[in-house]
C-alpha positions, 0 to 999 in steps of 0.5 A, a space after each residue: 418759911 422752912 429754913 426757920 426750922 433750922 433756927 429753932 430750939 432745942 436742936 437735936 444734936 444738942 444732945 451730945 450723947 444723941 449725937 455720938 449714938 446717931 454718929 454710930 447708927 449712921 456709920 453702920 447704915 452707910 455700910 449696909 446701904 453701899 453694900 447694895 449700892 455696889 451691886 446697882 452701880 456695877 449692873 449700871 455701868 458694868 463694872 465688876 468693881 469690889 466693895 473697897 472700890 466703891 467705898 473709894 469712889 462714893 464713900 464719903 460722899 455717902 456718909 454726908 448725905 446720910 449726915 444732911 439727910 438725917 440731920 433735915 429728917 429729925 428737923 421736920 420730925 420734930 414739928 408738931 403740926 404738918 398743916 402748913 402750905 409752903 411755896 414749892 421752890 423752885 427745882 432747877 439744875 443748880 440744885 443737883 450735884 455734879 460731883 462730891 465736892 459741888 454736893 457738899 457745896 450744896 448741903 451749905 446752900 439755902 436753896 438746895 437745904 429749901 428743896 430738900 426740906 420742902 420734899 421730905 415735908 411733903 412726905 410728911 405730910 402724905 407718908 407717900 415715897 413719891 413725894 420726894 422724887 425731884 423732876 428738873 424742869 429742863 435738860 442741861 448738857 453743859 460741862 464744867 471744868 474742875 480745877 483748882 481756885 486759881 487763875 489760869 496762867 498760875 494753874 498753867 505755870 504750877 503745871 509746868 514747874 511739876 512736869 520739870 520737877 518730876 522729870 529730874 526727879 527721875 532721872 536714871 531711876 528704875 521702872 520696877 517700883 512707882 510712887 504717886 503723891 497726890 494732894 500731899 502736902 509735901 514740899 519739893 524739899 520733903 520730896 527731894 529728902 524722900 528721893 534719897 531713901 526710896 527707889 523708883 520712880 516719884 510722880 509728885 502732884 499729878 494733874 487731876 482737874 477734870 471736866 464733869 458732864 452736868 447732864 442729869 438723866 432720869 431714866 440711868 436713876 431709875 434703879 431702887 434699892 431693896 427696901 426691908 421690912 426690918 427698916 426704919 422709916 428713915 431708912 425706908 426714905 433715904 434708900 428711895 431718896 440716894 438714885 436722885 441725889 447721887 452726883 452726876 459723876 457717879 451715874 451719867 458722868 461716870 464713863 465719862 470721868 473713867 475715859 479722863 483718866 487716860 486723856 490727862 496721861 496718869 500713872 498707870 501702874 503705881 506700887 503706893 499712892 499718898 494722899 492728904 486730901 484727893 481722896 475726899 472730893 477730886 471725883 477723877 483721883 477717886 476712879 484712877 485711885 479705885 482703878 490703881 487699888 484693883 491693880 494692887 496698889 496700896 495706898 496711904 492716907 495722910 492724917 488731913 490737918 492734924 492733933 488729937 482725934 475728934 472723938 467721932 468725925 465721918 470724915 476720918 472714920 471714911 479714911 480709916 476705912 479706904 486706906 491701907 495704911 494710915 500716917 498720924 501726926 504723932 505716936 498719940 493717937 493709936 487707935 486702929 492698927 492702920 495707924 502710923 506715927 509719921 509727925 507733922 509734914 505739911 507744917 509752913 510755920 518757921 519754928 520759933 518765928 514770932 515777935 516777942 513785941 508784936 500783935 496778937 492774933 485771935 485765929 478763928 474758924 467757921 463752919 456752915 450754918 447747916 450741918 454737912 457732916 456728924 462730927 464732933 465739932 461745932 455744928 449749925 447754929 452752935 456756931 453762934 455760941 462759939 461767936 459769943 466766946 470770941 466777942 467775950 475773949 476780946 471784950 475782957 482785954 483792957 483797951 492796950 491789948 486790944 489795940 494790937 489784937 488782930 482777929 483773922 477770919 476765915 474769910 474776908 469776903 462776907 459782903 458776896 456771902 463767901 463766909 457761908 452766910 454768917 456776915 461775921 465781919 460785919 457781926 465782929 464790926 457791930 460788936 466792936 467797930 474798932 476791931 482790927 481784922 486781918 487781912 486774909 490775903 496776907 498768908 497765915 504762916 506770914 502773918 504770924 511772925 509778927 505776932 508775940 501770942 496766938 489765941 487758938 479757939 477751936 480743935 484743928 490744925 493751927 494750934 498744933 502747928 504753932 505748938 509744933 513751931 514753938 510760938 507762943 500759944 493760948 487755946 480755948 474752946 468750948 469742950 462739950 461742942 469740941 469734943 475729942 478721944 477720952 485718951 487725950 484727956 490727959 494731955 489736955 489736962 497737962 496743957 491746963 497746967 501749963 496755962 496752955 489750955 482753958 475752957 472758957 473765954 475769960 480764964 483765957 483772957 486774964 492769963 494773956 493780961 498776966 503775960 502780956 508784957 514778958 510773954 517770953 518769960 511764961 512761954 520759956 519756963 520748964 513747966 510750960 516746955 515741958 508741956 508744949 513738948 510731951 504733947 507734940 510728941 503725941 499729937 504735932 511732932 516736928 523733928 528732923 525724921 518726918 521724911 525718914 519715918 514717911 519713907 518708911 511707912 511707904 516701904 511698909 505698905 507694900 508688903 502688906 
């Protein structure tokens, strides 16, 4: 079975030097291919969109698709024998991406990966580009409604709430300027503070739900990207593949999506747009945003998540490319002239809200079994090493601490395959039948209140939130998998000296045992608090001036 290739060792991106080199190669390749796609898509849709406009619309999908294709290419290329006869997978419309979000979802799925690998394998056997073609068996004109994963009545209630809030925000306000906050992670309270500092109309969380036209028309995808003599074999293949695999929102459904801008009564003219999320996979937002950019609107992106930047990350590189300014969570990330220090504008954790006699919570993550982007974190089967580290930490705890330990998984629905197919709940229960898995229906910011220590096991938002909220935090992760920018070394070393950060689970477990009976004494010691405060100012700054700094950035970006 072709999917067994994902299990083979060594995995090509276990070589971190190769992974880093490949990241920059794919970044350059994305830029070259995008220039040609601009011409093709403008011609196809009778538009005159700029390079930046098309980058906003398709750039994030493109960089991910290149990473996915290059990963699968390496898996096939590393085979020594192509004399296998694999059964051809069924090609139906469930394998074809409707929009950007659906494309990312398919990158995780067995069926899509089996089909993609099969076509690559046929190409390697024959060296015939036509083997890469996709020919769906039938037509499908079904429309799909894209919205949040909430019950219908909640969606309606939220929509009405935002409409009322926006009405009162804009009473007696000037129409000379307007600001849109879309998937901003900003609370009602934060918006009200900014309302006092910024004159003009506010549009807070307008409705970006949309309908996807699912039909797949091969004739519309007949355009070819120019293959040059200087192109590598992979580059020739990827140029051939792209027209077949682009989401339908970029091809057949593009005009329909464009029309929905007006149907949804979205803001017609903006000075500044602020987003922390929709610019990734909400295709209606991206088409609307590109239209606003053509009318001279400015784009400010808020750091999705927070903390020190990864050593390399396709998503973050995309954001810095399309933004006019980029709001980061402290003054430590300053690698780009677009970056501005705002602070942590999204945390829901209450400051100092923890129980000194409560439980130990181990906060874990999951990444898909199949690579969906090239970034410096545990990728694909490297997650198995990550699981072993969590198990080792828990195993080394004494019984009395184990009895007060909660394991918080990103998913508690493993029985219906919602955890990328890892079956992580069962893996934990098989290793430790008596382990307590926390019910994830309890929001993270509420469950933290009952804990005395949080164990953060990966480089992401959660450890920055708990440090900023002054909640006792012990961190460990494998630095070979979760790589940071080089400038963060001294800052991580500072956390190591304070015993906040550990490079292996055994050290973290031993430290927990040492402080368990008096966490307050350790956490509030001068050395620990100084290290925490210094780190947070750089990467997780949470003070009373966050909204003011963000407002100043919105004013600044208008002058650019």
